[in-house]
C-alpha positions as CSV (number, residue, x, y, z in Angstrom):
1,M,16.7,-14.2,18.1
2,L,13.1,-14.5,16.7
3,N,11.6,-17.9,17.6
4,N,10.1,-19.1,14.6
5,E,9.7,-22.7,15.6
6,T,6.1,-23.1,16.4
7,V,3.9,-24.0,13.6
8,A,0.8,-21.4,13.8
9,G,-2.1,-22.4,11.7
10,P,-5.6,-22.7,13.0
11,G,-5.7,-25.9,11.5
12,K,-8.8,-25.1,9.4
13,G,-7.9,-27.0,6.1
14,A,-6.0,-26.1,3.1
15,L,-5.9,-22.4,2.2
16,S,-8.5,-21.4,-0.7
17,F,-9.1,-18.6,-2.0
18,E,-11.9,-20.0,-3.6
19,N,-13.9,-19.5,-0.4
20,T,-16.3,-16.7,-0.7
21,E,-18.3,-17.5,2.6
22,I,-15.0,-16.3,4.6
23,A,-14.2,-13.3,1.8
24,F,-17.3,-11.3,2.0
25,R,-18.5,-12.2,5.7
26,H,-18.0,-8.9,6.5
27,S,-19.7,-7.5,3.5
28,S,-24.0,-7.4,3.7
29,N,-26.2,-7.9,0.8
30,T,-26.2,-4.3,0.0
31,D,-22.6,-3.9,0.2
32,L,-22.1,-6.7,-2.3
33,K,-25.1,-5.4,-4.5
34,R,-22.9,-2.0,-4.8
35,A,-19.7,-3.6,-5.4
36,Y,-20.9,-5.6,-8.2
37,W,-22.2,-3.0,-10.3
38,L,-19.3,-0.6,-9.1
39,F,-16.8,-3.6,-10.5
40,R,-19.0,-3.5,-13.6
41,I,-18.8,0.2,-14.1
42,I,-15.1,0.2,-14.1
43,N,-14.7,-2.4,-16.0
44,V,-16.4,0.3,-18.6
45,N,-12.8,2.2,-19.8
46,F,-14.9,4.7,-21.3
47,L,-16.7,5.4,-18.2
48,V,-13.3,5.3,-16.6
49,K,-11.5,7.4,-19.0
50,I,-14.6,10.5,-18.9
51,G,-15.1,10.6,-15.5
52,P,-12.5,12.5,-14.2
53,P,-13.2,15.5,-16.1
54,I,-17.2,15.3,-16.2
55,T,-16.5,14.5,-12.1
56,N,-14.1,17.9,-11.8
57,F,-16.4,20.0,-13.8
58,A,-19.5,19.3,-11.8
59,M,-17.6,19.8,-8.6
60,S,-16.3,23.0,-10.2
61,I,-20.0,24.4,-10.9
62,G,-21.3,23.2,-8.0
63,L,-23.2,19.8,-8.8
64,P,-24.0,17.8,-6.1
65,I,-22.3,15.3,-7.2
66,K,-19.8,14.9,-4.1
67,S,-22.8,12.8,-1.8
68,L,-23.2,10.4,-5.2
69,I,-19.2,9.6,-5.1
70,K,-19.2,9.3,-1.0
71,A,-22.2,6.9,-1.7
72,T,-20.8,4.9,-4.2
73,I,-16.7,4.6,-4.9
74,F,-15.8,6.5,-1.9
75,K,-17.5,4.4,0.0
76,H,-16.4,1.1,-1.7
77,F,-12.5,2.2,-1.8
78,C,-11.9,4.5,1.5
79,G,-12.6,4.5,5.2
80,G,-14.1,8.0,5.3
81,E,-13.1,11.4,5.3
82,T,-11.2,11.5,8.8
83,I,-9.4,8.8,11.1
84,E,-13.0,8.9,13.0
85,E,-14.9,8.2,10.7
86,C,-13.2,5.2,10.0
87,D,-13.5,3.6,13.1
88,N,-16.4,1.2,11.9
89,T,-14.3,-0.2,8.6
90,I,-11.6,-0.6,11.2
91,K,-13.8,-2.7,13.3
92,N,-15.0,-4.5,10.4
93,L,-12.1,-5.6,8.8
94,S,-10.6,-6.6,12.5
95,Q,-13.7,-8.8,13.2
96,G,-12.3,-11.2,10.0
97,G,-8.8,-11.1,11.9
98,V,-7.9,-8.4,8.9
99,G,-5.7,-5.1,10.3
100,T,-6.2,-1.8,8.8
101,I,-3.4,0.4,7.7
102,L,-4.7,3.6,8.0
103,D,-3.7,5.9,4.4
104,Y,-4.2,9.8,4.7
105,S,-4.6,10.3,0.7
106,V,-4.4,13.7,0.2
107,E,-1.9,14.2,-2.7
108,G,-1.0,16.7,-5.7
109,E,-0.3,19.8,-2.9
110,D,2.4,22.3,-3.5
111,D,2.3,24.3,0.0
112,E,4.4,24.7,3.1
113,Q,1.3,24.3,5.5
114,V,-0.2,21.9,3.8
115,F,2.9,19.8,4.7
116,D,3.1,20.5,7.8
117,N,-0.3,19.9,8.4
118,T,-0.2,16.2,6.2
119,R,3.0,15.9,8.6
120,D,0.5,15.9,11.9
121,E,-2.4,13.9,10.5
122,I,0.4,11.2,9.9
123,I,1.2,11.4,13.2
124,L,-2.3,11.7,14.6
125,T,-2.8,8.1,12.1
126,I,0.5,6.2,14.5
127,R,-1.5,7.7,17.7
128,R,-4.6,6.2,16.5
129,A,-2.6,2.8,16.5
130,T,-0.8,2.9,19.3
131,G,-2.2,0.2,21.4
132,D,-4.7,-0.7,18.9
133,K,-3.5,-4.7,17.2
134,A,-6.1,-3.6,14.5
135,V,-4.3,-1.0,13.4
136,P,-0.8,-2.7,12.8
137,I,1.0,-1.0,10.5
138,T,0.9,3.0,9.5
139,V,1.9,4.6,6.0
140,F,3.0,7.8,4.4
141,K,4.4,9.6,1.4
142,V,7.1,11.8,0.8
143,T,5.5,13.7,-1.4
144,G,2.6,14.4,1.2
145,V,5.5,16.3,3.2
146,A,7.5,17.9,0.3
147,R,7.2,19.4,-2.9
148,F,7.6,17.1,-6.1
149,G,9.8,19.5,-7.9
150,L,12.6,19.9,-4.9
151,L,12.6,16.3,-4.5
152,E,13.0,15.8,-8.6
153,K,16.3,18.4,-8.1
154,L,17.5,16.4,-5.6
155,D,17.4,13.5,-7.0
156,A,19.4,14.7,-10.4
157,A,21.9,16.3,-8.2
158,V,20.9,19.8,-9.0
159,E,22.3,22.3,-6.9
160,L,19.8,24.2,-4.7
161,S,19.6,27.6,-3.5
162,A,20.1,28.6,-0.1
163,A,15.7,29.0,0.3
164,E,15.6,25.2,-0.9
165,E,18.2,24.0,1.3
166,A,16.2,25.4,4.3
167,E,13.2,23.6,2.5
168,W,15.0,20.5,2.1
169,K,16.0,21.0,5.8
170,K,12.2,21.1,6.7
171,V,11.5,17.8,4.8
172,Q,13.8,15.8,6.4
173,A,12.5,17.2,10.0
174,R,9.2,16.5,8.7
175,V,10.0,12.4,8.3
176,L,12.4,12.5,11.4
177,A,9.5,13.6,13.4
178,I,7.0,10.8,11.8
179,C,9.5,8.2,12.3
180,T,10.8,9.1,16.1
181,K,6.9,8.9,16.9
182,A,6.8,5.5,14.9
183,Y,9.3,4.6,17.1
184,E,8.3,5.9,20.5
185,T,5.1,4.5,20.0
186,G,6.5,1.1,18.5
187,V,4.3,1.3,15.4
188,P,5.8,1.0,12.0
189,V,5.4,3.4,9.3
190,M,5.8,2.9,5.5
191,I,7.2,5.3,3.6
192,D,5.6,4.2,0.0
193,A,7.5,4.7,-3.6
194,E,7.1,7.1,-5.8
195,E,8.1,8.0,-9.2
196,T,11.6,6.5,-10.3
197,W,12.7,10.5,-11.1
198,I,12.7,11.4,-7.3
199,Q,12.7,7.7,-5.5
200,K,16.7,8.3,-4.8
201,T,16.2,10.7,-2.7
202,I,12.8,8.8,-1.0
203,D,15.3,5.7,-0.7
204,M,17.8,7.6,0.9
205,L,15.6,9.1,3.6
206,A,14.3,6.0,4.0
207,L,17.4,4.4,4.7
208,N,18.6,7.1,7.3
209,M,15.7,6.1,9.1
210,M,16.4,2.7,9.3
211,R,19.9,3.1,10.4
212,K,18.7,5.4,13.4
213,F,15.1,3.4,14.6
214,N,15.7,-0.2,13.3
215,K,18.1,-1.5,15.7
216,D,15.6,-3.4,17.6
217,K,13.0,-4.0,15.8
218,P,11.0,-2.9,12.4
219,I,10.3,0.5,12.3
220,V,10.6,2.2,9.2
221,Y,9.8,0.2,5.8
222,N,10.9,1.3,2.4
223,T,9.1,0.4,-0.6
224,Y,10.5,-1.8,-3.5
225,Q,8.5,-1.8,-6.4
226,L,9.4,-4.8,-8.6
227,Y,8.0,-3.9,-11.7
228,R,11.4,-1.9,-12.1
229,H,14.2,-4.1,-13.4
230,D,16.7,-2.8,-11.0
231,K,14.8,-3.2,-7.5
232,L,15.4,-6.6,-6.9
233,Q,19.2,-6.0,-6.4
234,S,18.0,-2.5,-4.5
235,L,16.0,-4.6,-2.1
236,K,19.6,-7.4,-1.8
237,D,22.0,-4.1,-1.6
238,D,20.0,-2.8,1.3
239,H,20.0,-5.9,2.9
240,N,24.0,-6.0,3.1
241,I,23.9,-2.5,4.6
242,A,21.2,-3.6,7.4
243,V,23.8,-6.7,7.8
244,T,26.9,-4.6,7.9
245,E,25.6,-1.5,9.7
246,D,23.3,-4.1,12.1
247,F,19.9,-3.4,11.9
248,I,16.4,-4.6,10.5
249,L,15.9,-3.9,7.0
250,G,12.1,-3.0,6.4
251,A,10.5,-3.9,3.0
252,K,7.0,-3.5,1.4
253,L,7.0,-5.2,-2.0
254,V,4.8,-4.3,-4.7
255,R,5.1,-4.5,-8.1
256,G,4.4,-1.0,-9.0
257,A,1.7,1.8,-9.9
258,Y,3.1,4.2,-12.3
259,M,3.7,1.8,-15.1
260,E,2.2,4.0,-18.3
261,K,3.3,7.3,-16.8
262,E,7.4,6.2,-16.5
263,R,7.1,4.9,-19.9
264,K,5.9,8.3,-21.5
265,R,8.0,10.1,-19.5
266,A,11.7,8.0,-20.6
267,A,10.3,8.2,-24.7
268,E,9.7,11.9,-24.5
269,M,12.8,12.4,-22.5
270,G,14.8,9.8,-24.5
271,Y,16.7,7.7,-21.7
272,E,16.3,4.0,-20.3
273,C,13.3,3.1,-19.1
274,L,13.3,1.5,-15.8
275,I,10.4,-0.5,-15.8
276,Q,10.0,-4.3,-16.3
277,P,9.6,-5.4,-20.6
278,D,7.1,-7.7,-19.9
279,K,4.8,-8.9,-17.1
280,Q,6.5,-11.9,-16.5
281,S,9.8,-10.4,-15.7
282,A,7.9,-8.4,-13.1
283,D,6.2,-11.5,-11.7
284,R,9.6,-13.1,-11.6
285,D,11.7,-10.7,-9.8
286,Y,8.8,-10.0,-7.3
287,D,8.9,-13.5,-6.1
288,A,12.3,-13.9,-6.3
289,A,12.1,-11.0,-3.8
290,V,9.5,-12.7,-1.8
291,R,12.1,-16.1,-1.3
292,F,14.9,-13.7,-0.5
293,C,12.9,-12.1,2.4
294,V,12.1,-15.3,4.2
295,E,15.5,-16.5,3.5
296,N,17.0,-13.7,5.2
297,V,13.6,-13.2,7.6
298,E,16.2,-12.6,10.4
299,K,16.8,-9.2,9.2
300,V,14.4,-8.4,6.9
301,A,10.7,-7.4,7.9
302,F,8.5,-7.5,4.9
303,V,5.3,-7.0,3.9
304,A,4.1,-8.2,0.7
305,G,1.5,-5.8,-1.0
306,T,0.0,-7.9,-4.0
307,H,-3.2,-8.6,-5.6
308,N,-1.5,-11.7,-7.5
309,E,-2.5,-15.2,-6.3
310,N,0.0,-16.8,-7.3
311,S,2.5,-14.9,-5.2
312,C,0.2,-15.1,-1.9
313,R,0.2,-18.9,-2.2
314,L,4.0,-18.8,-3.0
315,L,4.5,-16.9,0.2
316,A,2.0,-19.0,2.4
317,D,4.0,-22.0,1.2
318,L,7.4,-20.6,1.9
319,L,6.3,-20.0,5.2
320,N,5.4,-23.4,6.0
321,E,7.7,-25.0,3.9
322,K,10.6,-23.1,6.9
323,N,8.2,-24.0,9.5
324,F,7.8,-21.0,10.9
325,A,4.6,-19.5,12.3
326,H,2.4,-18.4,10.0
327,N,1.9,-14.9,12.1
328,H,5.3,-14.4,11.8
329,P,6.2,-10.9,13.1
330,H,8.3,-10.4,10.4
331,V,5.7,-11.2,7.6
332,Y,2.5,-9.2,6.7
333,F,0.4,-9.5,3.6
334,S,-1.5,-6.4,2.5
335,Q,-4.2,-5.7,-0.4
336,L,-6.1,-2.7,-0.6
337,L,-9.8,-2.1,0.7
338,G,-12.5,-3.1,-1.4
339,M,-10.3,-5.0,-3.7
340,S,-9.4,-9.0,-3.4
341,D,-11.2,-9.9,-0.2
342,N,-10.8,-13.9,-1.1
343,L,-7.0,-12.9,-0.2
344,S,-7.1,-10.9,2.8
345,F,-10.2,-12.9,4.5
346,N,-9.0,-15.8,3.9
347,L,-5.5,-15.8,4.6
348,A,-6.3,-14.5,7.7
349,D,-8.5,-17.4,8.8
350,A,-5.7,-19.2,8.3
351,G,-3.4,-17.3,10.8
352,Y,-1.6,-14.9,8.6
353,N,-0.8,-11.3,9.3
354,V,-2.7,-9.5,7.2
355,A,-4.0,-5.3,6.8
356,K,-5.6,-3.6,4.1
357,Y,-4.9,-0.2,3.0
358,V,-7.5,1.9,4.1
359,P,-7.2,5.5,2.6
360,Y,-9.0,8.2,3.9
361,G,-9.4,12.2,3.6
362,P,-11.9,15.0,2.1
363,V,-13.6,13.2,-0.8
364,K,-12.8,15.9,-3.0
365,A,-8.6,15.8,-2.2
366,V,-9.3,11.9,-2.1
367,L,-10.5,11.7,-5.9
368,P,-7.1,12.4,-8.1
369,Y,-6.5,8.3,-5.7
370,L,-9.8,6.9,-6.2
371,F,-9.5,8.0,-10.3
372,R,-6.4,6.3,-10.6
373,R,-7.3,3.1,-8.7
374,A,-9.8,2.7,-11.3
375,Q,-8.0,3.3,-14.2
376,E,-5.1,1.2,-12.7
377,N,-7.6,-1.7,-12.5
378,T,-9.2,-1.4,-16.0
379,A,-5.6,-2.0,-17.1
380,I,-5.7,-5.6,-15.0
381,A,-9.2,-6.9,-17.0
382,G,-8.5,-10.5,-15.3
383,Q,-8.7,-8.5,-11.9
384,M,-11.9,-7.0,-12.0
385,S,-13.5,-10.5,-14.0
386,R,-12.1,-12.1,-11.2
387,E,-13.4,-9.8,-8.7
388,L,-17.1,-9.8,-10.4
389,G,-16.6,-13.8,-10.7
390,L,-15.9,-13.9,-6.9
391,I,-18.8,-11.7,-6.0
392,L,-21.2,-13.3,-8.5
393,K,-20.4,-16.4,-6.5
394,E,-21.5,-15.3,-3.3
395,R,-24.5,-13.5,-4.3
396,K,-25.8,-17.0,-5.6
397,R,-24.7,-18.6,-2.7
398,R,-26.5,-16.3,-0.9
399,K,-29.5,-16.3,-3.0
400,L,-29.7,-12.6,-4.0
């Protein structure tokens, strides 16, 4: 039984997401200036749309654009090209009380050797996190260790060939190796959510790993995308399984990252789209999921992955109402590196568990991730305006 009776809270006054001094304490004047110009560019949809093809073309013909990318968008949103290059970011975040989630962000590969290499790299992130409170959680995507087409066939219940059956066994072995290392070292690992048409297989893998490794403490976490109208119920169903089979459910709560792709595919193929009809519905289910996890925190360990101030405020308030410790071991807040520092650092300053996703990998291989971040951000105009406003406020405070 967890001891949740003490109210940890550093007593620094009411939680505020407006305190830019705390939010940007880790950022130099140069960092602030770069962030300002970067978010201004991201705010221009036209530049974001033409950026990927121009960049890919320039790199394909050998133009020296890598150094420009590495010094700008890569530097802001990524920790480095290797785990070792992330050390400065890890230290910088840790000084503000924020943990690091090392996220090997190479994606879109389709080769067995690459899948083995990715498995080994994820295990290296777990080893790097072992014994280091600055790296409290790790993460991986199943498509980093499995062919997308294979997962698609499994989800659709299409009969596999003998070669595909052997391929699937290798996938399961890679996932098992990662989760076994997490269990042996005591370092939790989150399994990211992906497209709806491969998610059933990912959910099955995640639950099987929880059954095996989450008996005594949360080691494996699955991800619930609450912009899907069926995922609040999935969370509740999985909790029932965890209670019945006596393990701790690990849950990362996010809104979601594939909305436009999901709606387009559903329209083209003529099936019911699983995406919520509007943002209000997604917000409603997200906050309901947060409440559910807090109410069942003995059997649910969860990471609230959100840039939404209202949802962060809700979770902070719920912990206070329940008289739970701010740093309850089953509760984490999480945001992406380079975004929403006003949430991450002010929450950490108030004593809550917070960790930033810190993507890393070779610049060229991480480009799809970076462009997706930029394109997602332009779809959230309010978020970009908010980021710019906070940066301007801090620059004014520093008289820059």
